[in-house]
C-alpha positions in Angstrom: 182.1 18.5 -65.9 184.1 15.6 -67.3 187.4 16.6 -68.8 186.9 13.9 -71.4 183.9 15.9 -72.7 184.6 19.6 -72.3 181.6 22.0 -72.8 182.9 23.2 -76.2 184.5 20.3 -78.1 186.9 20.1 -80.9 202.7 14.3 -86.5 204.5 13.9 -83.3 207.9 15.6 -82.9 211.2 14.7 -81.4 211.9 13.1 -78.1 210.6 14.0 -74.6 212.0 16.7 -72.5 214.7 15.6 -70.1 212.9 15.9 -66.7 216.1 15.2 -64.8 217.3 18.7 -65.5 214.1 20.6 -64.4 215.2 23.0 -61.7 213.2 23.5 -58.5 212.4 27.1 -58.4 210.8 29.0 -55.5 207.0 29.1 -55.9 205.7 32.5 -56.9 205.5 34.8 -54.0 202.7 37.0 -55.4 199.2 36.5 -54.1 195.9 38.2 -54.4 194.2 39.5 -57.5 196.5 42.1 -59.0 198.1 41.0 -62.4 201.8 40.8 -62.6 203.7 43.9 -63.9 203.3 44.5 -67.6 199.9 42.7 -67.9 196.8 44.7 -68.8 194.4 45.6 -65.9 191.5 45.5 -68.4 190.7 44.7 -72.0 192.0 47.4 -74.4 192.3 47.8 -78.1 195.5 49.7 -77.7 198.5 47.9 -79.1 200.9 46.1 -76.7 203.9 45.2 -78.9 202.8 46.2 -82.4 204.3 49.1 -84.4 202.2 52.0 -85.7 199.8 51.1 -88.6 200.8 51.7 -92.2 199.7 55.1 -93.6 198.6 56.1 -97.0 201.9 58.1 -97.4 203.9 55.1 -96.3 202.2 52.9 -98.9 202.7 55.5 -101.6 206.4 55.7 -100.8 206.7 51.9 -101.2 206.9 50.7 -104.8 205.6 47.3 -103.6 202.5 48.7 -101.9 199.1 49.0 -103.6 196.4 51.3 -102.2 192.8 50.1 -102.4 190.1 52.5 -103.7 187.5 53.8 -101.2 184.8 51.3 -100.3 181.3 51.6 -101.7 177.9 50.3 -100.4 177.8 47.4 -102.8 179.4 44.3 -101.3 180.0 42.7 -104.7 181.7 45.7 -106.1 184.0 45.9 -103.0 184.8 42.2 -103.3 185.6 42.5 -107.0 187.8 45.6 -106.6 189.8 44.1 -103.7 190.1 40.7 -105.4 191.4 42.4 -108.6 193.9 44.4 -106.5 195.1 41.3 -104.7 195.6 39.6 -108.1 197.6 42.5 -109.3 199.7 42.2 -106.1 200.2 38.5 -106.8 201.5 39.3 -110.3 203.9 41.8 -108.9 205.3 39.2 -106.4 206.7 37.2 -109.4 204.7 34.1 -108.4 202.6 32.1 -110.8 199.0 31.4 -109.7 200.1 27.9 -108.6 202.9 29.4 -106.4 205.7 28.7 -108.8 208.5 31.4 -108.6 209.0 33.2 -111.8 212.2 35.0 -112.8 212.9 37.9 -110.5 210.6 36.7 -107.7 209.5 36.4 -105.2 208.9 40.0 -104.1 206.6 40.7 -101.0 203.7 43.0 -101.9 201.3 44.8 -99.7 197.7 45.8 -100.3 196.8 48.8 -98.2 193.2 49.5 -97.1 192.6 53.1 -96.0 190.1 54.0 -93.3 186.6 52.9 -94.0 184.2 49.9 -93.9 184.3 47.3 -96.7 181.2 45.2 -97.0 182.2 42.0 -98.7 180.0 39.5 -100.5 182.8 36.9 -100.3 186.0 36.4 -98.5 189.3 37.7 -99.6 191.9 35.1 -100.6 195.5 36.1 -100.2 198.2 34.4 -102.4 201.7 33.8 -100.9 203.8 36.9 -100.4 200.8 39.2 -100.5 200.0 41.1 -97.2 196.8 43.0 -96.3 197.2 46.0 -94.0 194.7 48.5 -92.7 194.9 52.0 -91.4 194.3 51.0 -87.8 192.5 48.4 -85.7 189.3 50.4 -85.6 189.9 52.6 -88.7 189.7 49.9 -91.4 186.8 47.4 -91.1 186.0 44.3 -93.3 182.4 43.3 -92.7 180.8 40.2 -94.0 177.6 40.6 -96.1 175.7 37.4 -95.3 173.1 37.9 -98.1 174.3 34.7 -99.9 175.2 32.2 -97.1 176.6 29.8 -99.6 179.5 32.2 -100.3 180.6 31.9 -96.7 180.2 28.2 -95.8 183.4 27.0 -94.1 185.1 30.2 -95.3 186.5 33.3 -93.7 186.6 37.0 -94.3 190.4 36.9 -94.9 192.0 33.6 -95.7 194.9 32.0 -97.6 194.2 30.8 -101.2 195.2 27.2 -100.7 198.5 27.7 -102.5 201.8 27.1 -100.7 205.1 28.7 -101.6 208.2 27.8 -99.6 209.6 30.7 -97.7 206.5 32.9 -98.1 205.8 35.4 -95.3 202.9 37.8 -95.2 201.1 40.1 -92.8 197.4 40.8 -92.0 197.4 43.8 -89.7 195.7 46.9 -88.3 192.0 46.3 -89.2 188.7 44.9 -87.8 187.1 41.7 -89.1 183.3 41.8 -88.5 181.1 38.8 -89.2 177.8 40.6 -88.9 176.4 38.0 -86.5 174.2 40.8 -85.1 173.3 42.9 -88.2 175.2 46.2 -88.3 176.6 45.7 -84.8 180.2 45.5 -83.6 181.3 49.1 -83.1 184.4 49.5 -80.8 182.1 50.5 -77.9 182.8 48.6 -74.6 180.0 46.4 -73.4 179.4 44.3 -70.3 177.3 41.7 -72.2 176.9 40.7 -75.8 173.6 41.4 -77.5 171.0 38.6 -77.0 173.6 36.3 -75.4 173.8 32.8 -76.8 171.1 33.3 -79.4 171.7 32.4 -83.0 173.3 35.0 -85.4 170.7 37.1 -87.1 171.5 35.7 -90.6 170.8 32.1 -89.5 167.2 32.6 -90.6 168.4 32.7 -94.2 168.3 29.5 -96.2 171.6 27.7 -96.1 173.1 29.6 -93.2 174.6 27.4 -90.5 177.1 27.5 -87.6 179.8 27.2 -90.3 178.9 30.4 -92.1 181.6 33.1 -92.0 184.8 32.9 -90.0 187.3 35.7 -89.3 190.8 35.0 -90.5 192.3 31.7 -91.8 196.1 32.1 -92.1 198.5 30.0 -94.2 202.2 29.2 -93.9 204.3 32.0 -92.7 201.5 34.4 -92.0 201.5 37.0 -89.2 198.2 38.2 -88.0 198.8 41.4 -85.9 196.6 44.1 -84.3 193.4 42.7 -85.8 190.1 43.0 -84.0 187.8 40.1 -84.5 184.2 40.6 -83.5 180.6 39.5 -84.3 181.8 36.3 -86.0 179.7 33.1 -86.3 182.4 30.6 -87.3 186.0 30.2 -86.0 187.4 33.7 -85.3 191.0 32.6 -86.3 191.4 29.2 -87.9 194.9 27.8 -88.3 194.8 24.5 -90.2 197.5 22.7 -92.1 199.8 25.7 -91.6 203.3 26.2 -90.3 205.2 29.1 -88.8 202.2 31.2 -88.2 202.3 34.2 -85.7 199.2 35.5 -84.1 200.3 38.6 -82.2 198.6 41.4 -80.3 195.1 40.8 -81.7 191.8 41.6 -79.9 188.7 39.4 -79.6 185.4 40.8 -78.3 181.7 41.2 -78.9 181.4 44.9 -78.2 178.9 47.4 -79.7 175.8 45.1 -79.6 177.7 42.2 -81.2 177.5 38.4 -80.4 179.3 35.4 -82.0 178.9 31.7 -82.5 180.5 29.3 -80.0 183.4 28.1 -82.1 186.9 28.8 -80.9 188.4 32.2 -80.9 191.7 30.7 -82.1 191.2 27.1 -83.3 192.6 24.7 -85.8 194.6 21.5 -86.3 197.5 19.9 -88.2 199.6 23.0 -87.6 203.2 23.3 -86.5 205.3 26.0 -84.8 202.4 28.4 -84.3 203.2 31.3 -82.0 200.3 33.0 -80.2 201.3 36.0 -78.1 200.2 39.3 -76.5 196.6 38.8 -77.6 193.6 39.9 -75.4 190.2 38.3 -75.1 187.4 40.4 -73.7 184.8 39.0 -71.3 182.2 39.2 -74.1 184.0 36.6 -76.3 182.2 33.3 -76.9 183.8 29.8 -77.1 187.2 28.5 -76.1 190.1 31.0 -76.1 192.4 28.6 -78.0 191.8 25.0 -79.1 194.3 23.1 -81.3 194.1 19.4 -82.2 196.7 17.2 -83.8 199.3 19.9 -83.9 202.9 20.2 -82.9 205.0 22.7 -80.9 202.7 25.7 -80.5 204.0 28.5 -78.3 201.3 30.4 -76.4 202.6 33.2 -74.2 201.8 36.5 -72.7 198.1 36.4 -73.6 195.3 37.8 -71.4 191.8 36.3 -71.1 189.0 38.2 -69.3 185.8 36.3 -68.6 182.8 37.0 -66.5 180.4 34.6 -64.7 177.5 36.9 -65.6 178.3 36.4 -69.3 178.6 32.6 -68.9 175.3 32.5 -67.0 173.6 34.7 -69.7 174.6 32.1 -72.3 173.8 29.2 -70.0 177.3 27.7 -70.3 179.7 26.6 -67.5 182.9 27.7 -69.0 184.5 29.8 -71.9 187.8 31.3 -72.8 189.8 28.2 -71.9 193.0 27.0 -73.7 192.7 23.4 -74.9 195.6 21.4 -76.5 194.1 18.1 -77.7 196.6 15.6 -79.2 199.3 18.3 -79.2 202.8 17.3 -78.1 205.5 19.8 -77.2 203.3 22.7 -76.5 204.8 25.6 -74.5 202.2 27.7 -72.6 203.8 30.4 -70.6 203.2 33.7 -68.8 199.5 33.9 -69.7 197.0 35.7 -67.5 193.6 34.0 -67.4 190.6 35.2 -65.5 187.9 32.5 -65.3 189.5 30.5 -68.1 192.0 27.6 -67.5 194.4 25.3 -69.3 193.8 21.8 -70.5 196.2 19.4 -72.1 194.4 16.2 -73.3 194.3 13.6 -76.0 192.1 14.0 -79.1 190.0 11.0 -78.1 186.9 13.2 -77.5 186.2 13.5 -81.2 184.5 11.1 -83.6 187.4 8.7 -84.5 187.6 9.4 -88.2 190.2 11.1 -90.4 192.8 13.0 -88.4 191.2 11.7 -85.1 191.3 8.0 -85.9 194.7 7.8 -84.2 195.2 9.2 -80.7 198.0 11.4 -79.4 198.3 12.0 -75.7 199.8 15.1 -74.0 203.6 14.7 -74.2 206.6 16.8 -73.5 204.6 20.0 -73.0 205.4 22.8 -70.6 203.0 25.0 -68.7 205.0 27.6 -66.9 204.6 31.0 -65.1 200.9 31.4 -66.0 198.5 33.2 -63.6 195.0 31.7 -63.4 192.4 33.5 -61.3 188.9 32.4 -60.5 188.9 29.6 -63.1 185.5 28.0 -63.8 187.1 24.5 -63.4 190.4 23.0 -62.3 193.2 25.5 -62.9 195.4 23.3 -65.0 194.4 19.8 -66.2 196.4 17.1 -68.0 194.2 14.3 -69.2 195.3 11.0 -70.9 192.6 9.3 -73.0 191.8 6.8 -75.7 188.8 5.1 -77.3 187.8 1.5 -78.1 186.0 0.0 -81.0 188.3 0.0 -84.0 192.0 -0.6 -84.7 194.1 2.5 -84.4 197.4 3.9 -83.2 197.6 5.3 -79.7 200.6 7.4 -78.8 201.2 7.4 -75.1 202.1 10.6 -73.3 203.8 12.0 -70.3 206.9 14.1 -69.6 204.9 17.2 -69.1 206.2 20.0 -66.8 203.8 22.2 -64.8 206.0 24.8 -63.1 206.0 28.2 -61.5 202.3 28.9 -62.1 200.0 30.9 -59.8 196.5 29.5 -59.4 194.0 31.6 -57.3 190.5 30.4 -56.4 190.1 27.7 -59.0 186.5 26.3 -58.8 187.9 22.8 -58.5 191.4 21.4 -57.8 194.3 23.6 -58.7 196.4 21.1 -60.8 194.7 17.9 -61.9 196.4 15.0 -63.8 194.1 12.1 -64.8 193.8 9.2 -67.3 191.6 6.4 -68.6 194.3 3.7 -68.6 197.8 3.3 -67.2 199.2 2.5 -70.6 198.4 6.0 -71.9 201.2 7.6 -69.8 204.7 6.2 -69.9 206.9 9.0 -68.6 206.5 10.9 -65.3 205.1 14.4 -65.2 206.7 17.1 -63.1 204.6 19.5 -61.0 206.9 21.9 -59.2 207.2 25.4 -57.8 203.5 26.3 -58.2 201.6 28.6 -55.9 198.0 27.4 -55.4 195.7 29.5 -53.3 192.1 28.7 -52.2 191.4 25.8 -54.6 187.8 24.7 -54.6 186.4 28.2 -54.4 183.1 27.1 -56.0 182.4 25.2 -52.7 182.6 21.9 -54.4 184.2 19.3 -52.2 184.7 16.6 -54.9 185.1 16.4 -58.6 183.9 13.4 -60.7 186.3 13.6 -63.7 185.1 10.5 -65.5 188.5 9.0 -64.6 188.0 8.9 -60.9 186.6 11.0 -58.1 188.9 13.5 -56.5 188.4 15.6 -53.4 189.1 19.3 -53.8 192.9 19.6 -53.4 195.7 21.9 -54.4 197.2 19.2 -56.6 195.7 15.8 -57.6 197.6 13.1 -59.4 195.4 10.3 -60.8 197.8 8.4 -63.1 201.5 7.7 -63.4 204.6 6.1 -61.9 207.3 8.3 -60.4 205.7 11.7 -61.0 207.7 14.5 -59.3 205.5 16.8 -57.2 207.6 19.1 -54.9 208.5 22.7 -54.2 204.8 23.7 -54.4 203.0 26.0 -52.0 199.4 25.2 -51.4 197.4 27.4 -49.0 193.9 28.3 -48.1 194.0 31.9 -47.2 191.1 33.9 -45.8 190.6 37.4 -47.3 187.8 39.6 -48.6 187.2 37.5 -51.6 187.5 34.1 -49.8 185.7 34.1 -46.5 185.9 30.4 -45.6 188.3 27.6 -46.3 187.5 25.4 -49.4 190.6 23.4 -50.1 190.3 20.0 -48.4 193.7 18.5 -49.1 197.1 19.7 -50.2 198.0 16.8 -52.5 195.9 13.8 -53.4 197.5 10.8 -55.1 195.0 8.5 -56.7 191.3 9.0 -57.2 188.4 6.9 -55.9 187.0 4.5 -58.5 189.7 5.5 -60.9 190.7 3.2 -63.8 194.3 4.1 -63.3 197.0 3.8 -60.6 199.5 6.1 -59.0 202.8 4.7 -57.7 206.1 6.0 -56.4 205.2 9.7 -56.6 208.2 11.7 -55.5 207.1 14.4 -53.0 210.6 15.4 -52.1 213.3 16.5 -54.5 216.8 15.0 -54.5 218.0 18.1 -52.7 215.3 17.7 -50.0 212.7 20.2 -51.2 209.2 19.3 -50.2 205.8 20.9 -50.5 204.4 23.6 -48.2 200.7 23.1 -47.3 198.9 25.5 -44.9 195.3 26.3 -44.0 193.6 23.4 -45.7 190.5 21.9 -44.1 191.6 18.3 -44.0 195.2 17.1 -44.4 198.3 17.9 -46.3 198.3 14.5 -48.2 195.7 11.9 -49.0 195.7 8.7 -51.0 193.0 6.9 -52.9 192.1 4.2 -50.4 189.7 5.9 -48.0 186.4 5.2 -46.3 183.3 6.0 -48.2 181.4 9.2 -47.6 178.8 9.3 -44.8 175.3 8.8 -46.2 173.1 11.8 -46.9 173.7 14.2 -44.0 170.7 16.3 -43.2 170.8 19.6 -41.3 167.7 20.5 -39.2 167.8 23.5 -36.8 171.5 23.0 -36.2 171.4 19.2 -35.8 173.1 17.1 -38.4 172.1 13.4 -38.8 173.7 10.9 -41.2 174.1 7.3 -42.2 177.2 5.3 -41.4 180.1 5.3 -43.9 180.8 2.0 -45.5 184.3 0.8 -44.4 186.6 -0.2 -47.3 188.8 -3.3 -47.1 191.2 -2.8 -44.3 189.9 0.7 -43.6 187.5 0.6 -40.7 185.6 3.6 -39.5 187.0 5.0 -36.2 184.9 8.1 -35.9 183.5 11.1 -37.7 184.5 14.8 -37.9 181.9 17.5 -38.5 182.8 20.8 -40.3 180.9 24.0 -40.4 182.0 26.5 -43.1 185.3 24.7 -43.6 186.2 24.5 -39.9 186.0 21.4 -37.7 183.4 21.7 -34.9 183.2 18.1 -33.7 185.4 15.0 -33.5 183.2 12.1 -32.7 185.4 9.1 -31.8 183.5 5.9 -32.4 180.6 8.0 -33.4 178.0 10.3 -31.8 177.5 9.5 -28.1 173.8 8.9 -28.7 172.3 6.9 -31.6 169.5 9.2 -32.8 166.1 7.5 -32.6 167.5 4.4 -30.9 164.8 1.7 -30.3 167.0 0.1 -27.6 167.0 1.4 -24.0 170.0 2.8 -22.4 172.2 0.4 -20.5 171.1 -2.6 -22.5 174.3 -4.7 -22.5 172.8 -7.2 -20.0 170.1 -8.3 -22.5 172.5 -10.1 -24.9 172.6 -13.9 -25.1 175.1 -16.1 -27.0 174.5 -17.2 -30.6 177.7 -19.1 -31.1 180.4 -20.5 -28.9 180.5 -17.4 -26.8 180.3 -16.3 -23.2 178.5 -13.0 -22.8 179.6 -10.7 -20.0 180.2 -7.0 -19.3 183.0 -4.6 -18.6 181.1 -1.8 -16.9 178.4 -0.8 -19.3 180.2 -2.4 -22.3 179.2 -5.8 -23.7 182.1 -8.3 -23.6 182.1 -11.4 -25.8 184.6 -14.2 -24.9 185.3 -17.0 -27.5 184.9 -20.5 -26.0 186.1 -22.0 -29.3 187.9 -20.9 -32.4 185.5 -19.3 -34.9 182.9 -16.6 -34.7 181.8 -14.9 -31.5 178.2 -13.7 -31.7 175.3 -12.6 -29.5 171.8 -11.1 -30.0 170.0 -8.6 -27.8 166.5 -7.9 -26.7 163.3 -8.2 -28.8 162.1 -4.8 -30.2 158.8 -4.4 -32.0 159.1 -3.7 -35.8 156.8 -3.3 -38.8 157.1 -5.6 -41.8 158.2 -3.8 -44.9 160.0 -1.0 -43.1 163.7 -0.3 -43.3 165.8 -0.7 -40.1 169.5 -0.2 -39.4 171.6 -1.8 -36.6 174.9 -0.3 -35.6 177.6 -1.3 -33.1 181.2 -0.4 -32.3 183.9 -3.0 -31.6 187.3 -3.2 -30.0 189.5 -6.2 -29.2 190.3 -6.5 -25.4 192.3 -9.7 -25.2 193.9 -11.8 -27.9 194.4 -11.1 -31.6 193.2 -8.0 -33.2 192.6 -7.5 -36.9 189.4 -9.5 -36.9 186.4 -8.5 -39.0 183.4 -7.3 -37.0 180.0 -7.6 -38.6 176.7 -6.2 -37.3 173.2 -7.5 -38.3 169.6 -7.9 -37.5 167.5 -11.0 -36.5 163.8 -10.7 -37.4 161.0 -12.6 -35.6 157.3 -13.2 -36.3 154.5 -12.4 -33.8 155.1 -15.7 -32.1 158.7 -14.7 -31.6 159.9 -17.4 -34.0 163.0 -16.3 -35.9 162.4 -15.6 -39.6 165.8 -14.4 -40.6 169.3 -13.5 -39.4 171.0 -11.0 -41.7 174.4 -9.4 -41.2 176.5 -7.1 -43.3 178.7 -8.8 -45.8 181.2 -5.9 -45.5 184.2 -7.3 -43.8 186.1 -3.9 -43.8 185.4 -3.2 -40.2 188.7 -4.6 -38.8 189.1 -4.5 -35.0 192.0 -2.6 -33.7 193.5 -2.8 -30.2 192.9 0.4 -28.3 190.6 2.0 -30.9 186.9 1.5 -31.5 185.7 0.8 -35.0 182.1 0.7 -36.3 180.0 -1.7 -38.3 176.3 -1.3 -39.4 173.7 -3.1 -41.4 170.5 -1.9 -43.1 167.7 -4.3 -44.1 163.9 -4.4 -44.7 161.8 -6.3 -42.2 160.5 -9.4 -44.1 156.8 -10.2 -44.4 155.3 -11.4 -41.1 158.0 -9.7 -39.1 156.9 -8.2 -35.8 160.1 -8.2 -33.7 163.8 -7.7 -34.2 167.1 -8.1 -32.3 170.5 -6.6 -32.9 173.0 -9.2 -33.9 176.7 -8.5 -33.1 179.6 -10.7 -34.2 183.4 -10.9 -34.8 184.7 -13.5 -37.2 187.9 -15.7 -37.2 188.5 -15.4 -33.4 190.6 -17.7 -31.3 189.4 -19.5 -28.1 189.9 -17.2 -25.1 189.8 -13.9 -27.1 187.7 -11.1 -25.6 185.9 -8.6 -27.8 184.1 -5.5 -26.6 181.0 -4.1 -28.1 179.5 -0.7 -27.3 177.3 2.0 -28.8 174.7 -0.5 -29.9 171.7 0.8 -31.7 168.7 -0.1 -33.8 166.8 2.6 -35.7 163.9 3.0 -38.0 165.5 4.1 -41.2 169.2 4.5 -41.8 170.4 7.5 -39.7 172.5 6.3 -36.8 174.8 9.3 -36.3 174.1 12.9 -35.2 175.7 16.1 -34.0 174.0 19.2 -32.6 175.9 22.4 -33.1 175.7 24.7 -30.1 176.9 27.6 -32.3 174.8 26.9 -35.4 174.2 29.9 -37.7 171.6 30.3 -40.5 173.0 29.3 -43.9 176.1 27.6 -42.6 177.5 24.8 -44.8 178.1 21.5 -43.0 180.3 18.6 -44.1 180.7 15.2 -42.4 183.8 13.0 -42.9 184.6 9.5 -41.5 188.1 8.8 -40.5 190.3 5.7 -40.1 192.1 4.5 -36.9 195.2 6.3 -38.1 193.3 9.6 -38.4 193.2 9.7 -42.2 190.0 11.3 -43.5 187.6 9.5 -45.8 185.4 10.8 -48.6 183.4 14.0 -47.8 179.6 14.4 -47.6 177.9 17.7 -47.8 174.9 18.4 -45.6 171.5 19.3 -47.1 168.8 21.3 -45.4 166.0 19.3 -43.7 162.7 20.4 -42.4 162.7 22.1 -39.0 
């Protein structure tokens, strides 16, 4: 999945955090699957931090509390009675209808709903200073009557009344909001799956009903939403838009009792400021993102717990749900949350249609992601993504200065912490990634991740954009246990992605006090950069034998050999390549068949071909004639090493094609000059081409460019094959179902891109 297009899509404050003062803490020592002390072991409706619900006696004793009459079966009557009572409460507050304070006001007033179920034909609109409290999270139920869908378009069961009054505070608490997505369902009965997962709400068959029909709660300025269960809702479950100082505390989100919901966010919204979301629980039956804010400022998201389940995602045919998205939201504080399956994403708002609030772009800036525990996430554990769009004039606010610290990430499907971007200009301040514990990243088995902003191999931490980012004090490990039976993390820290539009420079991997990163148990290496050889081509596994195409060397990064891995453990290190070229059309010991093509003397050192330059320029030779068929694909391969003279010369392999009269038709050689000879180390070059019309014979052509007279260049492991596979390894300990990967490496031992084997026919 591209982070720039997540599966469920949706005023900038004071200056950046001072990163110079970020302390280097010890990475969390906790490992395994148990939640930290104080976190729930399972989803529960029981209150975590909320006081006991209001009682009828408590309301009677309060002169500013009005008790609602018992509900009736008629939804219009219920709505009228409650609306009249809310209006009476508004009058008692001392506020005019437009929010103007009258003499003696404002006085907070509560409307109390005793136990029972209120079926409502329209949503309840609360004026400032009017609170709505029930008798308990399961005792009082407000259920939407979808009979007239037009009454519920872009509306919610409980919402503000579009009137603002400075200083207003109000509470919605201790009740259930039920959107009747599955008719009559939603009882507080635990469920492993929602009813008819992913299918439209039952009322969608009614004329005028849409995905925007009937939300849960839409708070206004100064609201607190506490101990509210939200279930069976089509539209946003809680929608916080154009509101300040809202607190969403100790609420519950589920689709129990035969319920289901639409795929809008559980807590969503935009243009809000100083919203606090804490101690909420999200059951595995929820649908949509856990939290998704856009164009907002300074939210605090802490101590929430999200439970998800791959079986629920699969039943709905989605790749991810429950995740926290901050899109165009600077100064977010996300701390001490426990996420199972879900993950955390900070990104710009560039993924939306560029109109209205999303015409201008704000990138992640000065946000902190600290002390969260993320287990079995369906994607990367924590992602920071810098993005923009083109096509019209707009303001782009660059980002950076984000701190990712003290988090524990266990078995993320992809990389543990990922920072990427679409252009260098979008990030102007270094990010800090420190004191995190990342275990068993890449648990999905994926070895690379195409983000849309570069390709990253599965790593503990991957940095794809930025100058001077601080990455130290982290512990990255691949630890085998009952839940994780083979290694999946290829690298500890990767700086720079392949084919990325951005650059990474001057990353600090050691703190001023000397703190580094600890990397253990990974498959490949502790650190890797962006400039690596390409992946071997299309490995095929047949009865324990793996065959593959040569990697393409990149500029200055020749291929020195290959490593083969079975189930995350290296089983072969093939320096130069496999000892035998599979399907070689050339006979063994063929070095004596080569004749000069340029100013070259052809000789041998043992069984190795030796080319001596008799003048400055290219040394080249061609071998014996081998029968070929016109129109078929052939690959030549050879390994090179300088013996005498200057190294660092480009080696290039090719093929000469001849007709039936043995008249040369073509001489083609690879144009890739990345195979640079190195003294004391063999490197490989290959060429693939289709035999031209009339071709009946072919020769392997070997060459080294830019040589000096007297230089001696060795050539070995020469092959010509029908097709493209010139490498192979046979595993003496092959097991059924084993996963194989093949990686080329450079002369300095650095690994290249990874290729996964696929099953061939036995």
